[in-house]
Structures are given as structure tokens and as C-alpha cells.
C-alpha positions as CSV (number, residue, x, y, z in Angstrom):
1,T,51.7,9.0,31.3
2,V,51.7,8.4,27.6
3,H,55.2,7.8,26.2
4,P,55.8,10.1,23.1
5,F,57.0,7.1,21.0
6,T,54.3,4.4,21.2
7,Y,55.3,0.9,20.3
8,S,52.6,-1.4,19.0
9,D,51.8,-4.6,20.8
10,N,52.4,-6.4,17.5
11,P,55.9,-6.3,16.0
12,T,55.9,-4.0,13.0
13,D,58.5,-2.2,10.9
14,T,56.2,0.7,10.2
15,L,56.1,4.0,12.1
16,V,53.2,6.5,11.6
17,I,53.9,10.1,12.5
18,V,50.7,11.9,13.5
19,E,49.8,15.3,15.1
20,D,48.1,14.2,18.3
21,Y,47.9,11.6,21.0
22,L,44.4,10.5,20.1
23,S,45.4,9.6,16.6
24,A,48.6,7.9,17.9
25,V,46.6,5.8,20.4
26,R,44.1,4.8,17.7
27,L,46.9,3.5,15.5
28,A,49.0,2.0,18.3
29,R,46.8,-1.1,18.3
30,F,48.6,-2.3,15.2
31,T,51.6,-0.1,14.4
32,N,54.2,2.1,16.0
33,T,53.3,5.8,16.3
34,L,54.8,9.1,17.1
35,P,52.6,12.0,18.0
36,L,54.3,15.4,17.2
37,M,51.8,17.4,19.3
38,G,51.5,19.7,16.4
39,T,52.9,19.8,12.8
40,N,56.6,20.4,13.3
41,L,59.3,17.7,13.6
42,S,61.4,18.6,16.6
43,S,65.0,17.6,17.0
44,L,63.9,15.2,19.7
45,N,61.4,13.6,17.4
46,F,64.0,13.3,14.7
47,S,66.5,11.6,17.0
48,Q,63.8,9.2,18.1
49,I,63.0,8.3,14.5
50,L,66.7,8.0,13.7
51,F,67.2,5.6,16.6
52,W,64.2,3.5,15.6
53,V,65.2,3.4,11.9
54,N,68.8,2.4,12.7
55,R,67.8,-0.7,14.5
56,N,66.9,-2.3,11.2
57,R,67.3,0.3,8.4
58,D,66.4,-2.0,5.4
59,L,63.0,-2.9,6.7
60,R,61.9,0.3,8.3
61,K,59.2,2.6,6.8
62,V,57.9,5.9,8.1
63,L,54.5,7.2,7.2
64,I,53.6,10.8,7.7
65,W,49.9,11.3,8.4
66,L,49.2,14.9,9.4
67,D,45.6,16.3,9.4
68,N,45.8,17.5,5.8
69,D,43.3,20.2,6.7
70,S,45.1,23.1,5.0
71,P,47.7,23.7,2.3
72,Q,50.1,24.9,5.0
73,V,49.9,21.5,6.8
74,I,50.5,19.7,3.6
75,K,53.6,21.7,3.0
76,L,54.8,20.9,6.5
77,A,54.2,17.2,5.8
78,E,56.4,17.6,2.7
79,K,59.1,19.3,4.7
80,I,59.1,16.4,7.2
81,Y,59.3,14.0,4.2
82,K,62.3,15.8,2.8
83,K,64.1,15.5,6.1
84,L,63.4,11.8,6.6
85,V,63.7,10.4,3.1
86,P,67.5,10.3,3.1
87,I,67.5,8.1,6.2
88,C,64.5,5.7,5.5
89,K,61.7,4.7,3.3
90,C,59.1,7.4,3.7
91,Q,55.6,8.2,2.4
92,I,53.0,10.9,3.1
93,I,49.4,9.7,3.7
94,T,47.0,12.2,2.0
95,E,43.8,10.9,3.6
96,K,41.7,13.9,4.7
97,K,40.2,12.0,7.7
98,E,42.4,11.9,10.8
99,P,43.1,8.4,12.3
100,K,41.2,9.3,15.5
101,H,38.0,9.8,13.4
102,F,38.0,6.3,11.9
103,K,35.4,3.9,13.3
104,N,36.6,0.8,11.6
105,Q,40.1,-0.5,12.4
106,K,40.1,-2.5,9.2
107,D,40.0,0.7,7.2
108,L,43.0,2.1,9.1
109,V,45.0,-1.1,8.6
110,G,44.2,-1.0,4.9
111,L,45.5,2.6,4.6
112,I,48.7,1.7,6.5
113,Y,49.5,-1.6,5.0
114,G,47.6,-1.5,1.7
115,T,45.3,-4.4,2.5
């Protein structure tokens, strides 16, 4: 069974919210992930994020990386952002390619951590 909130093997203060398990597993090699299994932030997802953020609020950062395949999905990412920004540092990743479609992990790490 895949746990909905996937902690990275490497300690990190970044959480990436994605739409699906494949993208979450792809990113979980180097960061914490939360697959929404869609584009909506459920109350359970929100409480999981809040619990994670409250463990060390000053250092926590949440990145929202939905598929960005339509204007509707982009608006949903903005809605999630507005809900999370009062509780933590938050940013939307606007990359068109989904994490699960990246071949090179170095490119993913660069997008997440700016390296």
C-alpha cells in the first residue's frame, strides 16, 4: 500500500503536492510528496499538510505542482495556494511537464530546489 503522504528518504523541509501517485513516487526519491489523486485539496489533505507544517513552521515550504494542462487546473492550483499561503511558505510550479514524465532526476531537483 502506498501511504498518501510520502516522506522522502532524505530529510527535507519541502513538500510537493501533485495530482497522482506516479508523480509522487518520482519525486519521493528526494522530497516529501502528497498526491491529491485529482486536483482538489480535501480536508484530509489539508489537515496532513497542517500537521507537517506545524512540526517546524519557519522552515517548511509547500510547492504545488499540478499538471498545468488547462486553465481550469491552473485556477485550482491558485485556489490551493490561497488556502495554504496563510499557514506556510507556498509556491506554484508552472512547469508544463508532469514530474512522472521527467527522465533526468537532476532536472527535477533543479526545479524543486533551484539548483
